[in-house]
C-alpha positions, 0 to 999 in steps of 0.5 A: 718319283723319289720318295723324300721324307722330311726330318723334323724336331719338336720340343715339349717345354713345361713351365712350373705351372704345368703349362706347355710352350706352344706356337701360333703360326700360319700354315697353308693359309690357316692359323694353327697351333704347334709345339716349337718345331721344324726341319733339321738343317744339314750338318745339324745335330738333333739336339741343336735343331731342338734348341735352334727351332725353339729359340727361333719360334718362341724366343726361349733358350731351352735345354733338351732333357729326354727323347719322347719318341720318334713319330711318323705322319703322312700329311693329307694336304701335301702327301709328305711323310714327316719323321718327328723327333720329339724331345722334352726340354727345360726352359732356360731363359727368355732371350728374344721377342723376335720370332720367325716370320710365320709365327704369330705368337708364342703361348704358355697353354694348359694341356686341357686348353691345347686339347680343346683346340681341335682342328686348330692343331697343326697335326695329330702329332701335337696331342700325341707328343703331349700325351706321351709326355704326360704319361711319363715317357722319358727316353735317354738322349743318348738313345740316338747315336749322333757322331756330331755330338 
């Protein structure tokens, strides 16, 4: 059997009131909350994936500003190992009301509200990324060398 990890990106986007952009989505028959996030497509840079996924899932154009970290998670439901490249990003503008088919809605929520969602969070990585963002972790975008950028 070949081990096939999944490479994903996620965005922490904060508004001027300290709220974070989150998506409410359907996953495996459950309604869960997550940062705008998703798989990196072939020949796509990490930064372009962050921009695309956030736009598709929330209707917001964003500009990545910092890398927060690279997170590893093995999902207990399907056994897949995910590598999540999480970025902080600045909201540029709302450009669409159309969202991906599995997205129920995009919300601006306080970190306290998000923490209170408990098992409604898609994975433990949701809170870990928020905690790292709130702690002030900010890594330069050029930490990852991508010949496509």
